[in-house]
Legacy VTK file of the C-alpha trace (Angstrom):
# vtk DataFile Version 3.0
C-alpha trace
ASCII
DATASET POLYDATA
POINTS 385 float
17.866 -29.532 18.661
20.816 -30.861 16.644
23.762 -29.023 15.123
23.604 -28.677 11.355
26.616 -30.295 9.722
27.938 -28.935 6.445
30.039 -31.507 4.576
32.385 -30.386 1.860
31.177 -31.719 -1.451
27.791 -32.733 -0.036
25.991 -30.744 -2.753
24.173 -28.576 -0.183
24.377 -24.933 -1.236
24.800 -21.919 1.009
21.310 -20.870 -0.118
19.688 -24.143 1.003
21.630 -24.205 4.284
20.311 -20.769 5.246
16.843 -21.226 3.810
15.053 -22.352 6.946
16.678 -19.701 9.105
15.953 -16.936 6.618
12.267 -17.821 6.478
12.025 -17.858 10.271
13.841 -14.533 10.606
11.680 -12.789 7.984
8.487 -14.176 9.539
9.589 -12.932 12.963
10.528 -9.464 11.679
7.231 -9.216 9.787
5.448 -9.447 13.142
7.833 -6.983 14.847
9.116 -9.596 17.300
12.595 -9.799 18.744
14.271 -13.173 19.089
13.530 -13.027 22.820
9.856 -12.154 22.170
9.417 -15.100 19.807
11.194 -17.443 22.161
8.911 -16.416 25.034
5.726 -16.879 22.981
6.873 -20.238 21.600
8.241 -21.532 24.908
11.773 -22.109 23.609
15.105 -20.477 24.383
16.386 -17.384 22.617
19.531 -19.343 21.780
17.371 -21.869 19.894
15.792 -19.108 17.801
19.186 -17.519 17.112
20.733 -20.867 16.213
17.993 -21.723 13.709
18.010 -18.251 12.136
21.786 -18.388 11.812
21.621 -21.750 10.047
23.562 -23.501 12.837
20.774 -25.722 14.184
17.996 -27.883 12.794
14.804 -27.521 14.873
13.324 -30.613 16.433
9.717 -31.404 15.538
8.552 -29.991 18.901
10.438 -26.705 18.405
9.349 -26.378 14.785
5.686 -26.817 15.747
6.027 -24.367 18.655
7.535 -21.673 16.399
4.891 -22.356 13.753
2.058 -21.868 16.259
3.672 -18.738 17.725
3.911 -17.108 14.294
0.601 -18.527 13.012
2.382 -19.843 9.924
2.204 -23.413 8.641
5.252 -25.417 9.662
5.753 -26.437 6.022
6.026 -22.770 5.025
8.652 -22.153 7.701
10.760 -25.283 7.407
9.501 -27.313 4.445
11.667 -27.941 1.394
11.468 -25.667 -1.619
10.118 -27.948 -4.321
10.051 -27.022 -7.988
6.597 -27.139 -9.536
5.960 -29.335 -12.536
5.876 -27.586 -15.930
2.442 -26.859 -17.363
1.104 -26.533 -20.903
-0.057 -23.021 -21.825
-1.238 -20.991 -24.811
0.910 -17.982 -25.705
-0.513 -14.516 -26.385
2.595 -13.559 -28.342
5.795 -15.136 -29.598
8.352 -15.906 -26.883
11.734 -17.584 -26.607
13.143 -20.075 -24.145
13.672 -18.721 -20.611
11.275 -15.826 -21.309
9.431 -14.639 -18.194
5.628 -14.781 -18.403
2.480 -13.963 -16.478
0.056 -16.875 -16.136
-3.735 -16.862 -16.057
-6.474 -19.484 -16.228
-8.995 -18.555 -18.927
-11.801 -21.074 -18.787
-10.219 -24.476 -19.486
-6.942 -22.973 -20.749
-3.698 -21.964 -19.076
-2.606 -18.764 -20.828
0.893 -17.244 -20.795
1.447 -13.496 -21.289
5.129 -13.046 -22.283
6.837 -10.174 -20.466
8.663 -8.821 -23.523
9.625 -5.322 -24.637
7.421 -2.574 -23.260
5.165 -5.209 -21.698
7.946 -6.235 -19.321
7.856 -3.055 -17.265
5.508 -0.549 -15.711
7.970 1.962 -14.236
9.726 -1.173 -12.908
9.876 -4.813 -13.895
6.619 -6.758 -13.524
6.741 -9.818 -11.231
6.554 -12.977 -13.322
4.678 -16.137 -12.371
6.731 -18.467 -14.532
9.362 -18.875 -17.220
9.392 -20.586 -20.596
11.208 -23.913 -20.579
14.397 -24.384 -22.569
14.073 -25.268 -26.228
13.149 -23.624 -29.481
11.209 -20.374 -29.591
7.436 -20.579 -29.442
4.916 -18.866 -31.690
1.937 -16.751 -30.636
-1.185 -18.834 -30.152
0.709 -22.127 -30.016
1.035 -24.452 -27.056
4.136 -23.874 -24.950
5.559 -25.338 -21.756
6.083 -22.998 -18.810
7.842 -23.680 -15.522
5.709 -21.846 -12.898
7.296 -20.092 -9.923
4.258 -20.691 -7.703
0.852 -22.379 -7.955
-1.441 -20.521 -10.348
-4.417 -18.724 -8.846
-7.468 -16.994 -10.227
-6.494 -13.983 -12.350
-8.533 -11.884 -14.737
-6.740 -11.619 -18.082
-7.678 -8.432 -19.952
-6.329 -7.274 -23.322
-6.555 -3.662 -24.504
-4.643 -0.390 -24.697
-6.478 1.850 -22.202
-3.767 2.664 -19.602
-6.467 2.923 -16.915
-7.130 -0.839 -17.122
-4.488 -1.638 -14.433
-6.651 0.337 -11.969
-8.757 -2.834 -11.845
-5.966 -4.698 -10.041
-6.410 -3.191 -6.571
-10.179 -3.736 -6.128
-9.866 -7.255 -7.590
-7.175 -8.067 -5.021
-9.456 -6.858 -2.214
-12.230 -9.321 -3.052
-12.807 -12.405 -0.945
-11.304 -14.580 -2.309
-8.826 -12.218 -3.998
-8.530 -12.232 -7.782
-5.329 -11.364 -9.637
-5.077 -9.143 -12.700
-3.051 -9.788 -15.861
-3.025 -7.019 -18.475
-2.002 -7.507 -22.098
-1.565 -4.069 -23.776
-2.593 -4.235 -27.433
-4.890 -2.643 -30.001
-8.680 -2.946 -29.794
-8.728 -5.220 -32.823
-6.120 -7.560 -31.361
-7.926 -7.583 -28.005
-11.124 -8.802 -29.683
-9.183 -11.464 -31.591
-7.731 -12.790 -28.326
-11.171 -12.757 -26.698
-12.693 -14.636 -29.634
-9.934 -17.253 -29.326
-10.745 -17.730 -25.636
-7.293 -16.518 -24.553
-8.456 -13.627 -22.328
-11.477 -13.063 -20.098
-12.188 -9.592 -21.467
-11.195 -7.158 -24.190
-10.782 -3.442 -23.574
-11.743 -1.593 -26.745
-12.313 2.044 -27.626
-13.901 3.766 -30.587
-15.817 6.887 -31.482
-19.382 7.183 -30.223
-20.998 5.184 -33.020
-23.288 2.369 -31.886
-23.500 0.807 -35.336
-19.691 0.704 -35.605
-19.520 -1.001 -32.192
-22.062 -3.656 -33.180
-20.276 -4.218 -36.486
-16.946 -4.697 -34.693
-18.443 -7.155 -32.203
-20.266 -9.172 -34.843
-17.095 -9.447 -36.897
-15.192 -11.083 -34.043
-17.739 -12.538 -31.602
-20.927 -13.368 -33.514
-20.400 -17.094 -32.949
-20.078 -16.874 -29.174
-21.979 -13.730 -28.141
-20.756 -10.953 -25.882
-21.712 -8.455 -23.194
-20.335 -4.911 -23.337
-19.840 -2.871 -20.166
-18.864 0.792 -20.148
-15.477 1.750 -18.722
-14.672 5.383 -19.482
-14.682 8.145 -22.079
-11.958 10.524 -23.248
-10.760 12.497 -26.257
-8.270 11.234 -28.833
-6.131 13.693 -30.682
-2.762 15.178 -31.455
-0.222 15.390 -28.624
2.477 17.966 -29.331
5.722 19.166 -27.828
4.551 22.469 -26.229
7.121 24.774 -27.849
6.100 23.561 -31.329
2.405 24.357 -31.001
1.427 27.746 -32.371
-2.203 27.235 -31.411
-3.391 26.296 -34.889
-1.337 23.212 -35.745
-2.985 20.696 -38.104
-1.788 17.477 -39.730
-1.074 19.509 -42.858
1.186 21.715 -40.763
2.853 18.650 -39.267
3.724 17.398 -42.764
4.818 20.808 -44.083
7.075 21.513 -41.096
8.619 18.030 -41.164
7.675 17.319 -37.554
8.540 13.809 -36.383
5.552 11.517 -35.763
5.304 8.811 -33.111
2.785 6.324 -34.518
0.787 3.424 -33.068
0.671 -0.143 -34.375
-1.594 -1.389 -37.163
-5.072 -2.259 -35.887
-5.045 0.439 -33.209
-7.845 3.005 -33.103
-5.238 5.797 -32.933
-3.624 4.719 -36.199
-7.041 4.340 -37.857
-7.955 7.854 -36.703
-4.688 9.218 -38.089
-5.193 7.489 -41.449
-8.752 8.809 -41.645
-7.659 12.418 -41.088
-4.710 12.080 -43.475
-7.071 10.873 -46.200
-9.498 13.719 -45.558
-6.638 16.232 -45.766
-5.205 14.606 -48.898
-1.847 13.894 -47.224
0.242 10.911 -48.350
1.535 8.797 -45.463
5.102 9.023 -46.792
4.868 12.788 -46.324
4.976 12.279 -42.541
8.378 11.662 -40.991
8.028 8.731 -38.590
4.782 7.321 -39.992
6.326 3.827 -39.990
7.207 3.959 -36.276
5.145 1.776 -33.943
4.681 1.937 -30.183
2.285 -0.323 -28.331
0.402 1.989 -25.994
-1.185 5.384 -25.428
1.242 6.420 -22.697
4.233 5.305 -24.765
3.293 7.776 -27.514
3.273 10.613 -24.999
6.415 9.347 -23.262
8.316 9.190 -26.565
7.335 12.776 -27.392
8.258 14.012 -23.922
11.650 12.277 -24.247
12.344 14.106 -27.516
12.116 10.980 -29.698
9.307 12.583 -31.692
7.408 15.847 -31.942
3.765 14.782 -32.354
1.578 11.695 -32.104
-2.023 10.514 -31.946
-2.922 9.535 -28.414
-5.506 10.132 -25.694
-5.841 13.413 -23.816
-5.097 11.800 -20.403
-1.744 10.576 -21.781
-0.887 14.066 -23.085
-1.833 15.599 -19.727
0.282 13.047 -17.850
3.383 14.297 -19.718
2.446 18.019 -19.866
2.080 18.004 -23.646
-0.176 20.239 -25.672
-3.246 18.526 -27.079
-5.542 19.107 -30.052
-8.695 16.925 -29.913
-9.773 15.051 -33.045
-12.439 12.634 -31.756
-14.456 11.675 -28.669
-13.725 8.066 -27.733
-15.625 5.609 -25.539
-13.756 2.822 -23.783
-15.636 -0.452 -23.165
-15.004 -3.822 -21.557
-16.187 -6.742 -23.706
-16.799 -10.177 -22.158
-17.573 -13.263 -24.219
-20.689 -15.146 -23.160
-18.971 -18.569 -22.706
-16.696 -17.086 -20.035
-19.317 -14.888 -18.383
-20.000 -17.300 -15.513
-16.348 -17.883 -14.610
-15.214 -16.582 -11.195
-12.838 -14.188 -12.932
-15.502 -12.604 -15.141
-17.938 -12.368 -12.239
-15.273 -10.625 -10.140
-14.569 -8.192 -12.971
-18.259 -7.310 -13.252
-18.436 -6.663 -9.497
-15.480 -4.299 -9.637
-16.745 -2.431 -12.711
-19.982 -1.694 -10.874
-18.262 -0.419 -7.737
-17.994 3.245 -6.668
-14.273 2.651 -6.163
-13.644 2.344 -9.908
-15.566 5.517 -10.736
-13.595 7.399 -8.078
-10.250 6.148 -9.416
-11.107 6.961 -13.037
-12.496 10.381 -12.163
-9.203 11.193 -10.447
-7.301 10.902 -13.742
-7.195 14.213 -15.676
-8.944 13.833 -19.011
-11.048 10.795 -18.051
-14.844 10.766 -17.876
-15.822 8.049 -15.383
-19.557 8.333 -15.896
-19.868 5.309 -18.251
-18.101 2.946 -15.821
-20.325 -0.060 -15.088
-23.060 0.867 -17.587
-24.598 -1.958 -19.633
-23.849 -0.814 -23.189
-25.151 -3.661 -25.364
-25.021 -7.411 -26.001
-24.907 -9.596 -29.072
LINES 1 386
385 0 1 2 3 4 5 6 7 8 9 10 11 12 13 14 15 16 17 18 19 20 21 22 23 24 25 26 27 28 29 30 31 32 33 34 35 36 37 38 39 40 41 42 43 44 45 46 47 48 49 50 51 52 53 54 55 56 57 58 59 60 61 62 63 64 65 66 67 68 69 70 71 72 73 74 75 76 77 78 79 80 81 82 83 84 85 86 87 88 89 90 91 92 93 94 95 96 97 98 99 100 101 102 103 104 105 106 107 108 109 110 111 112 113 114 115 116 117 118 119 120 121 122 123 124 125 126 127 128 129 130 131 132 133 134 135 136 137 138 139 140 141 142 143 144 145 146 147 148 149 150 151 152 153 154 155 156 157 158 159 160 161 162 163 164 165 166 167 168 169 170 171 172 173 174 175 176 177 178 179 180 181 182 183 184 185 186 187 188 189 190 191 192 193 194 195 196 197 198 199 200 201 202 203 204 205 206 207 208 209 210 211 212 213 214 215 216 217 218 219 220 221 222 223 224 225 226 227 228 229 230 231 232 233 234 235 236 237 238 239 240 241 242 243 244 245 246 247 248 249 250 251 252 253 254 255 256 257 258 259 260 261 262 263 264 265 266 267 268 269 270 271 272 273 274 275 276 277 278 279 280 281 282 283 284 285 286 287 288 289 290 291 292 293 294 295 296 297 298 299 300 301 302 303 304 305 306 307 308 309 310 311 312 313 314 315 316 317 318 319 320 321 322 323 324 325 326 327 328 329 330 331 332 333 334 335 336 337 338 339 340 341 342 343 344 345 346 347 348 349 350 351 352 353 354 355 356 357 358 359 360 361 362 363 364 365 366 367 368 369 370 371 372 373 374 375 376 377 378 379 380 381 382 383 384
């Protein structure tokens, strides 16, 4: 055991000087051991443990190995240097700038980066990133970009789609042996299929009205060249979410326009916006007659959240989202949510893990616990092309 010398101007930071001791202390506390307990198990003195944790002593090889064995942690993880990982080439799912945090996933032969931007950067709190864009000019969606990873990449299922129940897949995937991560890219059904066709995600979450011919047409438009398998996920109703004190029990889109109620709209390509446009056309209502028609939010829950926050009065969203925010709801269509997997990626470990989870009772139980969700379709083989 040798004292640790700190030389002024040596370039050694306070962070690096305390690194080894901090790791040892956290590992000890994680196993509910006192310094004396650890010392007794490792066969060293308590003063040695305290000195290392305090950053005052460097452990000898014998002491380092003894502490490693006592904690059942690799000696490199306790006392090894923190080395920066080499940058990797990735494909971006959306435009991102230098130093932008990203989630990383391996999709077949590609490294894919999901930029954590805007609403996609948080789910009640910030999402842990697995890397950051390197310095330089901004990058464009779909182009190659260089990312500096925070840790070695591991198997993660990348799924694109707007169903807010998709993150429920994360827990059962993490429980598999070996565990599989989950990376979710919220976007419209159309965009999800485009990303799947480009080989940038393992699966696309889509939803549409119960129309088998429309489903086949959508799949053939995007995936005819590669083929696809469609697995059921859930079913729910899409309709008009309304601030409760504005609903007189008979509100229609005509009434929304006549009363000048503020609309919270979804992005182009979303099923919700298509449903809205369809009903506006049937009612003979011009889009410029709706205040807020040009607004765009990128998810079902965000429509409901915006209304609940008073940023709008009405919006097209799913019934579970309206229920989650105690909004009134007028159904307009029955929607079926599916998971689409492209045939070239079907044999990857990530896709196989996703199929296992979709067929598990756990997923049906979780979906059934959400008000407004019908879990019956989960795991059903819907069709293939």
